[in-house]
N, C-alpha and C positions, 0 to 999 in steps of 0.2 A: 571341848577345845583340845587342840591339840599337844599332846606334852613334848618340848621340846628340851635337849639335854641342853647343858652351860656354853657348850660351843653353838648354839644356832640349830643345831641338826635336829631330824626329828626323832624321837626315845622307839624304847621300845613299845608297840600295845600292849598294855599290860591286860590279861584275861583274869577272871575268875579259876578258884582252885590252884594258885600256883601258877599257872600257866601262860605263857605272853609270847608273841610273836616280835622276830628279833627284827630292830631297822634295818639290817643287815640284808634280810631275805624277802625284804620288800622290795620289787623292782617298778620303780616309775618311769611311764613313759609320758610324755605331751604331745597334742597334735591339735589341730584348727579346730575350734570348736565351732559347731553349727550354730549355738546358741546367741546372745548377745554380744556388743562389743565394738559397736559405732563404728569408724570410721576406720581403726585399722584390724576390724574383723579376718581381714583376706591374711596376715602378716602376723599374727601373734598367736602361740600357739597355746592355748589357758585351758586345752582339754583336758584333764589328768585321768590317768589308769592305773591303775594299781594292780600291779602282780603276786599273786603268794603260794608258789609250790606247798602245796599242803603234806602232800606226801615226803620230802624230803626237809620239811622242817624239823630243825634243831629245840626250837625252844616250846615244844609241845609232847604230853607224855604219851606213849602208844596206846594207852588204853584209851585217852579221848581223843586222839591221832583219827583210830578205827570210828570213832564215832561221828566225827567231823566229815570223814569220809563216806557213808551213811545218808546223812543228812545231809550234804552241803552237794550229794550227786550231781542233783539237775545243773547245778552253776558250777561244776568244774567241766576242767578240759581234758581231751583223754590221756592227757599226761598228768591229771591233778593238781591243776592250776586255778587257784581262782582269782577270779578276775571284775575286777569295779572297776566303774566309769566316774568321773563327774565333768559333767562342764554349765552347769545353771549358772554358776557368778562369772565376772568377766575377766577377773584376777585369777592369777594360775593359780596362786598361794591360797586364797580361799577357797577353790577348788581341790587342793591338796588336803587341806583341814577338811570338807565336808567327803573327799574318795576316805579318807583316815576313817573317819567316827564310823562309812556306811560299810567298811571291812571290817571295822571293832564288832557292832551292832549284827553284822551275817556272824561272824562265829560266837557272838556273847548269845544268841538267841539259839543257834544249834548245838551249842553247851550246853545247854537250860534241862535239866532232869525233874520230871515232875517226884515232888515226894511218893512213895510207894503208898498204894491206898491199903489203910487197915481196916479189917472187917469189924462191922460192928453189929449189932444185934437191938432189935425194936424194944424199945422199955416196956412192961407190963400196962403201964397206964396207955402208951401209943396203943398196943395190944388189945385194950378194952375200947379203944375210942372207939379203932376200926369194926371192930364185931359190933357195939354199940349201933356207928351210922349202919353199918348194912342189915341190923332188926329193924333197923326205923326206916330207911328204902325198902327193907321189905314191905312192912306196915300199909306205907303210903300207895304201892304198886299194890297188894290184894284189898286194898280199900276201893278203890279204881273199878274192881271188876263189879260186875252187873250181877245183884242180886235175885233170882230166879228161886220161884217155886215150883215147887217139884210137883206134878201131877200125881193125886193117889190111885 
């Protein structure tokens, strides 16, 4: 769910690593939705579009910003703005929550770093098993060959 501050406004989106997206940096636009809405579908603006300028954001560290710019590059506009739309629900409030959750998950996914791989070596027992299997396979194949009598 979307976090709200005490005065009822949307609060900052908290990200991993002590980063955050300040609520003041998220620009919310409402437009007419193409989805469900009943009789008032043509008059209510229930579609929510969130715009977040990643390049100018003050809530994230510089090295994190560079990683996000690289990983979210296909989704960013030329100006470095990440745009998220939500129009599945009939109410603008619910679409706002969905859009904020989508923005949060997009950024969190881009922030995730695989832990560095530690090089490992095969154990002595695993080496022995591998070589035994190779010997066994070689024996099986050699037994398939037809034994021919050599003429004197």
